C-alpha positions in Angstrom: 34.7 143.3 160.7 36.1 141.5 163.5 35.9 141.4 167.3 38.5 141.3 170.2 38.6 141.1 173.9 41.6 141.9 175.9 41.1 139.6 179.2 39.0 142.0 181.4 41.7 142.1 184.0 41.8 146.1 184.2 42.2 147.0 187.5 44.1 147.6 190.7 43.5 145.8 192.7 42.2 142.6 190.1 39.4 140.2 190.7 41.0 137.3 191.9 39.1 134.7 189.7 40.2 135.9 186.7 44.1 134.9 186.8 43.6 131.1 187.7 43.9 128.7 184.8 40.1 128.0 185.0 39.4 131.7 184.7 41.7 132.4 181.8 40.3 129.1 180.3 36.9 130.1 180.8 37.0 133.8 179.5 39.0 132.5 176.6 36.5 129.8 175.7 33.4 131.7 176.3 35.1 134.4 173.9 35.6 131.6 170.9 32.1 130.2 171.4 30.6 134.0 171.2 32.5 134.5 167.9 35.3 136.5 169.2 38.2 136.5 166.6 40.8 137.7 169.1 42.2 137.3 172.7 44.7 139.0 174.7 46.4 140.4 177.5 47.7 143.8 178.1 51.5 143.7 179.2 53.1 145.5 182.5 55.7 143.7 183.8 56.8 146.2 186.6 53.8 149.2 187.1 54.8 151.5 189.8 52.2 151.6 193.0 51.7 155.4 192.0 50.3 154.5 188.6 48.8 152.0 190.0 46.5 153.9 192.4 45.7 156.7 189.5 44.2 154.1 187.5 46.4 151.4 186.7 45.6 147.8 186.2 47.6 144.4 187.2 48.5 142.1 184.7 49.7 138.7 184.3 52.7 137.8 181.4 51.2 138.2 178.0 53.3 135.6 176.7 52.5 132.5 179.8 48.8 134.0 179.6 48.2 133.3 175.9 49.4 130.1 175.7 47.9 129.0 178.2 44.5 130.2 176.6 46.0 128.8 173.1 45.7 125.1 174.8 41.6 125.9 175.6 41.1 127.4 172.3 41.1 126.4 169.0 40.3 129.4 166.1 40.7 132.3 168.9 43.7 134.7 167.5 46.0 135.6 170.1 46.4 139.0 170.2 48.3 141.2 173.3 47.5 144.3 173.6 49.8 145.2 173.5 53.6 144.4 174.0 55.6 147.0 175.2 59.1 146.0 172.9 61.5 147.8 174.2 61.2 146.2 177.1 62.5 142.9 176.0 65.5 142.0 174.1 63.9 141.0 170.3 65.8 137.7 170.2 63.3 136.4 173.5 60.3 138.0 171.9 61.0 136.3 168.8 61.3 133.1 170.4 58.4 133.4 172.9 56.2 134.0 169.5 57.7 131.3 167.4 57.0 129.5 170.3 53.4 130.2 170.3 52.3 130.6 166.9 53.5 127.0 166.4 51.5 125.6 169.5 48.6 127.6 168.6 49.0 126.3 164.9 49.5 129.6 163.6 47.1 131.8 165.7 49.4 134.4 167.0 49.2 138.4 165.9 52.7 140.5 167.6 50.9 143.8 168.5 53.5 145.7 170.1 54.2 149.4 171.1 57.1 151.8 172.4 55.6 152.5 175.7 55.4 155.7 177.9 55.9 154.4 181.5 59.3 155.9 182.6 59.4 154.5 186.0 58.9 150.8 184.4 61.6 151.4 181.7 63.7 152.6 184.9 62.4 149.3 187.0 63.5 147.1 183.8 67.2 148.8 183.2 65.8 150.3 179.8 66.8 153.7 178.3 63.6 155.4 178.6 65.0 157.9 176.0 65.9 155.7 173.2 63.0 153.5 173.2 62.2 154.6 169.8 65.2 153.7 168.6 65.2 150.5 170.6 61.5 149.4 169.2 63.0 150.6 165.2 65.9 148.3 165.8 64.0 145.4 167.7 61.4 144.9 164.3 63.9 144.7 162.1 65.6 141.7 164.4 62.3 140.0 165.2 61.0 139.8 161.5 65.1 138.4 160.3 65.1 135.8 163.1 61.6 134.8 161.6 62.5 134.3 158.4 66.0 134.0 158.2 68.7 131.6 159.1 72.4 132.6 160.0 71.3 135.9 161.0 74.0 138.9 161.9 73.1 142.0 163.4 75.4 145.3 163.6 73.3 147.5 165.4 73.4 150.1 167.8 71.7 147.9 170.5 72.2 144.5 169.6 75.2 142.6 168.1 74.7 139.0 167.3 76.7 137.1 164.7 75.4 133.7 163.0 72.2 133.2 164.9 70.0 130.5 163.6 66.6 130.2 165.8 64.4 126.9 165.3 61.4 125.9 165.2 60.0 129.1 163.3 56.9 130.5 163.4 54.2 128.2 161.1 53.1 131.4 159.9 54.5 132.3 156.5 56.1 134.5 156.1 55.6 135.3 160.1 52.7 136.1 162.6 51.1 139.3 161.8 52.9 142.4 163.2 50.4 145.3 164.6 51.9 148.4 165.7 50.5 151.0 168.5 50.6 154.7 168.6 48.3 157.5 167.0 51.5 159.1 165.8 52.6 160.1 162.2 55.7 158.0 163.4 53.7 154.8 164.2 52.0 154.7 160.5 55.6 155.2 159.4 56.5 151.8 161.5 53.3 150.3 160.2 54.2 151.3 156.5 57.8 149.7 157.0 57.4 146.4 158.9 53.6 146.0 159.7 50.9 144.3 159.1 48.2 146.4 161.5 47.8 149.7 162.7 46.6 149.8 166.5 45.5 153.7 167.6 43.6 154.4 170.2 41.1 156.9 171.2 42.8 159.9 173.5 41.6 162.9 174.5 44.1 165.7 174.8 44.8 164.9 178.4 45.6 160.7 178.0 47.2 161.6 175.0 49.7 164.0 176.5 50.1 160.8 179.3 50.6 158.1 177.4 53.0 160.6 175.2 51.0 160.1 171.9 49.1 162.1 169.4 45.7 163.1 170.7 42.3 161.4 168.8 39.1 161.9 169.8 36.4 162.0 166.9 36.0 159.7 163.8 37.4 162.6 162.1 40.5 162.1 164.0 40.7 158.3 163.0 39.8 159.1 159.6 42.6 161.2 158.8 44.9 159.1 160.5 43.9 155.8 158.3 44.0 158.4 155.6 47.9 159.2 156.7 48.5 155.6 156.7 47.3 154.6 153.0 49.1 157.0 151.8 52.5 155.9 153.1 51.9 152.2 152.2 51.3 153.6 148.8 54.5 155.1 148.8 56.3 152.1 149.8 54.4 149.8 147.4 51.7 148.4 149.7 48.2 147.5 149.3 46.6 149.5 152.2 43.6 146.4 151.9 46.3 144.0 153.0 46.7 145.8 156.5 44.1 146.0 159.5 43.6 148.7 161.7 41.7 148.1 165.2 40.1 150.2 167.0 37.4 150.4 170.2 33.3 151.6 169.6 31.8 153.8 172.3 28.1 153.6 170.7 26.0 152.1 172.6 28.1 151.8 175.9 29.8 149.2 177.3 28.9 145.2 177.0 27.5 143.9 180.5 26.5 147.1 181.8 22.4 147.9 182.0 22.0 150.5 179.6 24.0 148.7 176.7 22.4 149.4 173.4 23.3 146.7 170.8 21.6 148.5 168.1 23.7 151.4 168.5 26.7 149.5 168.7 26.0 147.7 165.8 25.7 151.3 163.9 29.1 152.3 165.6 30.6 149.3 163.8 29.0 150.4 160.6 30.5 153.7 160.7 34.2 152.2 161.7 33.7 149.8 159.1 33.1 153.0 156.5 36.6 154.7 157.9 38.3 151.5 157.4 38.8 149.9 160.8 38.8 146.1 160.7 38.9 144.7 163.8 37.1 146.1 167.0 38.1 145.9 170.7 35.4 145.3 173.1 35.7 146.1 176.1 34.1 143.9 179.0 33.5 144.0 182.9 36.1 142.8 185.3 34.5 143.0 188.4 33.5 138.9 188.7 34.1 136.0 186.9 30.1 135.4 185.9 29.8 139.1 184.7 32.5 139.1 182.5 31.2 135.3 180.8 28.0 137.1 180.9 29.1 139.7 179.1 30.8 137.9 176.7 28.1 135.6 175.7 25.3 138.4 175.5 27.6 140.0 173.2 27.9 137.1 171.3 24.1 136.8 170.9 22.8 140.6 170.2 26.3 141.9 168.2 28.6 139.5 166.7 25.6 137.1 165.4 23.7 140.2 163.7 26.6 141.7 162.0 
């Protein structure tokens, strides 16, 4: 099992200590020292005030921030959580990802999702109802431009002729692509394009808001992983080569007074049995000191004992 954290900027307003260069560097370096395997940022370039006031959060640009984190680490894998792919032209995403993979020495994973915030789509001039088709076409473009010269695209949304984008990523054949979402459509995309699946715990109400399928119990997760494996096998792919990420709520929240490391490790063992390969760990964002303390303690109490 591997562990990843998202930079703990998960509120509005955010704690200003977390968004300085020094703050980002200290969190990333602390995560690497504690034994975390992955580190990333969320993606909300144009959130609405209404969403922020209803429990949303502010965000940095994930590619810029991951580049800064890369410069202050040596082994930590850079995994956004997650890039909303339809927001951007895929050639721009491919260039940013290739650059990040290059300067980090092959430590980039492109984790992407379809997105669900209508007002953010509108602010960015992207057709919300066409987001799934945009997502599919973008995946094709990114893989092609990362691996092929003289690329020609004649699609519904993107048209290009004879494009060669160097330097390429250093990862071979290309940086891993992880695909988010709880739906069967997301798992179909993983089977066709991805090296990882990123479902998330979603009770019925949250699932409706996020426009995805509900996923509440271990049984739900097991069913999803079973479905993914079937789709991979039908596509002629080995399921053991595809990662699955999830959160672990057993034991409570790292950094909280009542966090139970033993219970958390039991939850990790259960997720491992189901087929999860990465656990997304939440850390507090109320202060830089608290975030660093929680990261260090988690490294000692959980990662070192796994």
